[in-house]
C-alpha positions in Angstrom: 9.7 -22.9 -15.3 9.6 -21.5 -11.9 8.7 -17.7 -12.0 11.2 -16.7 -9.6 14.0 -18.4 -11.5 13.8 -16.3 -14.7 12.3 -12.9 -13.7 13.4 -11.4 -17.2 11.9 -14.3 -19.0 8.6 -14.1 -17.2 8.2 -10.2 -17.6 9.4 -10.3 -21.2 6.7 -13.1 -21.9 4.0 -11.1 -20.1 5.1 -7.8 -22.1 5.0 -9.8 -25.3 1.3 -11.0 -24.5 0.1 -7.7 -23.6 1.8 -6.1 -27.0 0.1 -9.0 -29.1 -3.4 -7.9 -27.6 -3.0 -4.4 -28.5 -2.0 -2.9 -25.2 0.1 0.2 -26.2 0.4 2.1 -23.0 3.6 2.1 -21.0 3.8 -1.3 -18.7 5.0 -1.1 -15.3 6.2 -4.1 -12.8 5.3 -3.4 -9.2 8.1 -4.7 -6.9 6.5 -4.7 -3.6 8.9 -4.1 -0.7 12.1 -4.7 -2.7 13.9 -7.2 -5.2 13.6 -4.8 -8.2 15.5 -7.4 -10.4 13.3 -10.4 -9.2 10.0 -8.6 -9.8 10.8 -7.0 -13.2 13.6 -8.5 -14.7 14.6 -5.4 -15.5 13.2 -6.0 -18.9 13.3 -3.2 -21.7 10.0 -1.6 -22.0 8.7 -2.5 -18.7 9.4 0.1 -16.0 10.1 -1.3 -12.1 7.8 0.7 -9.4 8.0 0.6 -5.8 5.8 0.0 -2.8 6.5 1.6 0.4 4.3 0.8 3.5 6.3 2.0 6.3 5.4 3.6 9.7 4.4 7.0 8.9 7.1 8.1 11.6 9.9 6.1 10.4 13.1 8.1 10.9 15.1 6.1 8.3 12.4 6.3 5.6 14.1 8.8 3.3 17.1 7.0 3.4 15.1 3.7 2.2 13.4 6.0 -0.6 17.0 7.3 -1.8 18.4 3.8 -1.9 15.7 2.8 -4.4 15.9 6.2 -6.2 19.5 5.5 -6.6 19.2 1.8 -7.7 16.6 2.8 -10.4 18.7 5.7 -11.6 21.7 3.5 -12.4 19.3 1.7 -14.6 17.9 4.8 -16.2 14.6 4.8 -14.5 12.8 7.1 -12.2 11.4 6.5 -8.8 7.8 5.6 -9.4 5.7 4.5 -6.4 2.6 2.5 -7.0 1.5 1.8 -3.5 1.9 3.5 -0.1 0.0 3.8 3.3 -2.6 6.4 2.9 -1.1 9.3 4.8 -0.6 12.9 3.7 2.6 13.2 5.8 4.0 10.0 4.1 3.0 11.1 0.6 4.9 14.5 1.4 7.9 12.7 2.5 8.2 10.6 -0.6 7.8 13.5 -2.9 10.4 15.3 -1.0 12.8 12.2 -1.4 12.4 12.2 -5.3 9.4 10.2 -6.2 8.2 11.0 -9.7 4.9 9.4 -9.7 2.6 8.3 -7.2 0.0 5.8 -8.2 -3.4 5.8 -7.0 -3.5 2.2 -5.9 -4.3 2.3 -2.0 -4.4 6.1 -2.0 -8.1 6.0 -2.3 -8.9 2.4 -1.1 -11.2 0.8 1.3 -14.5 -0.9 1.3 -17.3 0.1 -0.9 -20.4 -2.1 0.4 -23.3 -0.8 -1.3 -21.1 0.7 -4.2 -20.6 3.7 -1.8 -17.4 5.9 -3.0 -14.4 5.3 -1.5 -12.3 8.2 -2.6 -13.4 10.2 0.5 -11.9 7.9 3.1 -8.9 10.2 3.8 -10.6 12.6 6.0 -10.0 16.2 5.5 -9.4 17.4 2.9 -11.8 15.1 0.9 -10.5 13.4 -2.2 -7.0 14.2 -1.8 -5.7 11.9 -4.8 
């Protein structure tokens, strides 16, 4: 079976494996730059989330975010964002456009050679997340 040919079947199999192994936290499916159905299958008990990596000065950014917010609302889901660029300006724009959750992935990323802390690579203020 090709994974992309049956996203609902694929996500349901992953969900079933997680539940069988005792995972009881809410499950999310990260949909990347689009393709809500293709990445999540809109399978029950698995919430689709979005990634946004625009240019921080994109004049159409809110329009794009609102599109995803409305698509997810039609399916009964809030707009959850799992990945973004590390920009305070962009994060404020996401929140003002209706994002209900901003995941920490890539919010505090970077290299950690020598096991150094990467949460302070935002500049000022430090440790924003």
